[in-house]
C-alpha positions in Angstrom: 11.1 20.8 37.0 12.3 18.9 34.0 11.0 19.9 30.6 9.0 17.5 28.4 12.0 17.2 26.1 14.3 16.3 29.0 11.8 13.7 30.2 11.8 12.2 26.7 15.5 12.3 26.4 15.9 10.4 29.7 13.3 7.8 28.7 12.8 7.5 24.9 14.9 6.3 21.9 16.7 9.6 21.3 19.5 7.9 19.5 17.2 7.5 16.5 18.0 10.8 15.0 16.9 9.6 11.6 14.3 6.8 11.0 15.0 4.1 8.5 11.5 2.8 7.9 12.9 -0.4 6.4 14.5 -1.2 9.7 12.3 -3.3 12.0 14.0 -2.0 15.1 13.3 1.6 14.1 9.6 0.7 13.3 9.3 -1.1 16.6 10.8 1.8 18.6 8.5 4.3 16.9 5.4 2.1 17.6 6.4 1.6 21.3 7.0 5.4 21.6 3.5 6.2 20.2 2.0 3.8 22.8 4.0 5.6 25.5 2.5 8.8 24.2 -1.0 7.5 25.1 0.2 6.7 28.7 1.6 10.2 28.9 -1.6 11.8 27.6 -3.5 10.1 30.3 -0.9 11.0 33.0 -1.1 14.6 31.8 -4.9 14.5 32.1 -4.9 13.0 35.6 -2.3 15.5 36.9 -3.9 18.4 35.1 -0.8 19.3 33.1 -1.4 21.6 30.1 0.6 23.6 27.6 4.3 23.8 28.5 3.8 21.6 31.6 2.4 18.7 29.6 4.9 15.8 29.0 3.3 13.8 26.2 4.1 15.8 23.1 7.8 14.6 22.5 6.7 11.0 22.3 5.1 11.6 18.9 6.5 14.9 17.8 10.1 13.6 17.9 9.1 11.2 15.0 7.2 13.8 13.0 3.7 12.7 14.0 0.9 15.0 15.1 -1.9 14.1 17.5 -5.0 13.7 15.3 -7.5 12.5 17.9 -7.7 11.1 21.5 -9.8 8.1 22.4 -11.7 8.5 25.7 -13.3 5.7 27.6 -17.0 6.5 28.1 -17.0 4.9 31.6 -14.1 6.6 33.5 -13.3 9.3 30.8 -9.7 8.3 30.7 -7.6 8.6 27.6 -7.2 5.0 26.4 -5.9 5.5 22.9 -4.8 8.0 20.2 -4.7 8.4 16.5 -1.5 9.9 15.2 -1.0 11.3 11.7 2.4 11.6 10.0 3.1 15.2 9.2 4.6 14.7 5.8 2.6 12.7 3.2 4.8 10.2 1.6 4.2 7.7 -1.2 6.4 5.1 0.6 4.2 2.2 1.7 6.5 1.5 4.7 5.8 4.9 6.3 2.5 4.9 8.2 0.2 7.8 7.4 -1.8 7.0 10.6 -0.9 5.0 13.7 -3.7 4.1 16.2 -2.2 3.2 19.6 -3.8 1.8 22.8 -2.4 2.0 26.3 -2.4 -0.8 28.9 -3.6 -0.8 32.5 -2.7 2.2 34.7 -2.5 1.5 38.4 -4.2 4.6 39.6 -7.4 5.0 41.7 -9.4 6.7 38.9 -8.4 4.2 36.1 -7.5 0.9 37.7 -11.1 -0.3 38.3 -12.2 0.2 34.7 -8.9 -1.2 33.3 -9.1 -4.4 35.5 -12.7 -4.9 34.4 -11.5 -4.9 30.8 -8.7 -7.3 31.7 -11.3 -9.6 33.1 -13.4 -9.3 30.0 -10.3 -10.1 28.0 -9.7 -13.3 30.1 -13.3 -14.4 29.5 -13.1 -13.7 25.8 -15.7 -10.9 26.2 -13.5 -7.9 25.3 -15.5 -7.5 22.1 -18.6 -6.6 24.2 -16.9 -3.6 25.9 -17.7 0.0 24.9 -13.9 0.7 24.8 -13.5 -2.0 22.1 -16.5 -0.6 20.2 -14.9 2.8 20.3 -11.6 1.4 19.0 -13.3 -0.4 16.2 -15.2 2.7 15.1 -12.0 4.8 15.1 -10.1 2.2 13.1 -12.9 1.8 10.6 -13.2 5.6 10.1 -9.4 6.0 9.9 -9.1 3.3 7.3 -12.0 4.8 5.3 -10.4 8.3 5.4 -6.9 7.1 4.6 -7.7 6.4 0.9 -5.3 3.6 0.8 -2.5 5.1 2.9 -0.8 2.9 5.4 -2.5 2.5 8.8 -0.8 0.9 11.7 -2.2 -0.6 15.0 -0.1 -0.8 18.1 -0.7 -1.4 21.9 0.8 -2.6 25.1 -0.6 -5.2 27.5 -4.4 -4.5 27.7 -3.9 -2.1 24.8 -2.2 -4.9 22.7 -5.2 -7.1 23.4 -7.4 -4.3 22.1 -5.2 -3.8 19.0 -5.1 -7.6 18.4 -8.9 -8.0 18.5 -9.3 -4.9 16.3 -6.7 -6.3 13.9 -8.3 -9.7 13.7 -11.7 -8.1 12.9 -10.2 -5.9 10.2 -8.3 -8.9 8.7 -11.5 -10.9 8.4 -13.0 -8.3 6.2 -9.8 -8.0 4.1 -7.8 -5.2 5.7 -4.5 -6.5 6.8 -3.1 -3.6 9.0 0.5 -3.6 10.1 0.3 -4.3 13.8 2.8 -4.1 16.7 1.8 -5.9 19.9 3.9 -5.3 23.0 3.5 -7.9 25.8 0.2 -9.2 24.5 -1.8 -11.3 27.0 -1.8 -15.0 26.3 -4.9 -16.2 28.2 -4.1 -19.9 28.8 -2.2 -22.2 31.1 1.3 -20.6 31.5 3.3 -23.7 30.6 6.3 -21.7 29.2 7.0 -19.9 32.5 5.5 -22.5 34.8 7.8 -25.4 33.9 11.6 -25.5 33.4 12.0 -29.0 32.0 11.7 -28.9 28.2 10.7 -32.5 27.9 7.9 -32.1 30.4 6.7 -29.0 28.6 6.7 -30.8 25.3 4.7 -33.7 26.9 2.1 -31.4 28.4 1.7 -29.5 25.1 1.5 -32.7 23.1 -1.2 -34.2 25.4 -3.1 -30.9 25.2 -3.0 -30.9 21.4 -4.2 -34.5 21.2 -7.1 -33.7 23.6 -8.1 -30.6 21.7 -7.9 -32.2 18.3 -10.1 -35.1 19.6 -12.6 -32.7 21.1 -12.7 -30.7 17.9 -13.5 -33.8 15.8 -16.1 -34.8 18.3 -17.7 -31.4 18.3 -17.6 -30.8 14.5 -18.2 -34.4 13.4 -18.9 -34.7 9.8 -19.5 -30.9 9.5 -15.8 -30.3 10.1 -14.9 -30.7 6.4 -17.8 -28.6 5.3 -16.6 -25.8 7.7 -13.3 -25.7 5.8 -15.1 -23.7 3.0 -14.9 -20.8 5.5 -12.2 -21.3 8.1 -11.6 -18.1 10.1 -8.1 -19.4 10.9 -7.2 -19.7 7.2 -8.9 -16.3 6.5 -6.6 -14.7 9.1 -3.4 -16.4 7.9 -2.3 -13.7 5.5 -2.3 -11.1 8.3 1.2 -11.0 10.0 1.2 -9.1 13.3 4.5 -8.3 15.1 4.5 -9.7 18.7 7.1 -8.7 21.3 7.3 -10.9 24.3 9.6 -11.5 27.3 10.0 -15.0 28.7 10.0 -13.6 32.2 6.6 -12.0 31.7 3.9 -14.6 32.6 1.3 -12.5 30.9 2.7 -13.0 27.4 5.5 -15.7 27.6 3.2 -18.5 26.5 3.3 -17.2 22.9 6.8 -18.6 22.8 5.6 -22.1 23.4 2.5 -21.7 21.4 4.3 -21.1 18.1 7.4 -23.3 18.9 5.1 -26.2 19.6 3.5 -26.0 16.2 6.9 -26.1 14.6 7.9 -29.2 16.7 4.7 -31.0 15.9 5.4 -30.5 12.2 8.9 -31.7 12.6 7.9 -35.0 14.3 5.3 -35.7 11.7 2.1 -35.0 13.6 1.4 -31.5 12.2 -2.1 -32.5 11.2 -3.1 -32.9 14.9 -1.6 -29.5 15.8 -3.3 -27.8 12.8 -6.6 -28.9 14.4 -5.6 -28.1 18.0 -4.1 -24.7 17.4 -7.3 -23.2 16.1 -9.2 -23.7 19.4 -8.9 -23.1 23.1 -9.7 -25.9 25.5 -12.3 -23.7 27.2 -14.2 -23.1 23.9 -14.1 -26.8 23.0 -15.4 -28.0 26.4 -18.1 -25.3 26.2 -19.1 -26.6 22.8 -19.2 -30.2 24.1 -21.5 -29.0 27.0 -23.7 -27.1 24.6 -22.7 -23.7 26.1 -22.2 -20.7 23.9 -18.7 -19.5 24.9 -18.8 -16.3 22.8 -15.9 -15.2 20.7 -12.8 -17.3 19.9 -9.9 -17.1 22.2 -7.9 -13.9 21.6 -4.5 -15.5 21.6 -5.2 -17.9 18.7 -3.1 -16.7 15.8 -2.2 -18.4 12.6 0.8 -16.3 11.6 3.1 -13.9 13.3 6.6 -12.4 13.6 7.6 -13.2 17.2 10.4 -11.2 18.8 11.6 -12.5 22.2 13.7 -10.4 24.6 16.2 -12.9 25.9 17.9 -10.5 28.3 17.3 -11.0 31.9 15.3 -8.3 33.7 15.3 -7.8 37.4 11.5 -8.0 38.1 8.1 -8.5 36.6 7.7 -4.8 35.9 10.8 -4.7 33.8 9.8 -7.8 31.9 6.3 -6.5 31.3 7.4 -2.9 30.7 7.2 -1.0 27.5 10.6 0.7 27.7 12.5 -2.5 26.9 11.2 -2.4 23.3 13.1 0.7 22.3 16.4 -0.5 23.8 18.7 -1.3 20.9 21.0 -3.6 22.9 18.8 -6.4 24.3 19.5 -9.9 23.0 16.8 -10.3 20.4 15.5 -13.5 19.0 13.1 -13.2 16.1 11.1 -15.9 14.3 8.5 -15.9 11.6 5.7 -18.4 12.1 3.2 -19.2 9.3 0.2 -21.5 9.7 0.4 -24.5 7.5 -2.9 -24.7 5.6 -2.1 -28.2 4.3 -4.9 -30.5 5.4 
């Protein structure tokens, strides 16, 4: 039977024998490995592996972290997250003292039901009502309070990235802009990016969608729209810059590519004002407002600012495109862009 170290050497970024915390690839690889550590903790729990038989330890120990706390879902008792603490206190701001990581869906009989229910809540913009989210928020609040100003990171994959994104948004709204790494985050909207190959057609669909959304927003807000600008949650969030990692062959997250690129194109053709209205809202929430229905929270995927990294390498199937392991591969053709919301009215 392979040792934990051998499993890690076969799977993880062992070429990173020294971490340059100023290097985004190194930071990305560490964040992805710590998320993998949560998956491995849950796999160890399910398969009753303890002590020398457990396989999770190398995924954080290799980078000089220690496991501070495990987050357990109160419904299925699965390990859904972890708080890691860096072993060596450092004054350098780019080294995280704590990293809070969340796993995605595990397709096993004792976890899949709960995970899919949470995925459904995410699709319906009701993830904030789940006990797993409340657990995540409490842990992040407590960790930030205990950190005494030390750096705290958030990271997650798939469903876990939705959890980290929602937590990060809530923390940003109260003034805590946590460094956040989101791997294959769900974009819960019409998959235009992957559903259509013709770029002109995609631009036309997105343009029409923006015009309709901007019109609906004006109709819903009416004269109160300008008063609402005194507190605009989208503007409040704009200083927070999460790192998003997406693959165009993954329909779960690929629409982030079009979401941000379309904003840039709308500015370039002189209709940025329309898009600045449209990008703040989902069509579902706007129609619900028109019908007088309380749609709950804002759509999770709505983001003013982000560093977007796209893996342009072709992967053989969905599991590869949605997989976590691609993000510690140093050789994939990477395309990175910084997108900032234009607050000009």
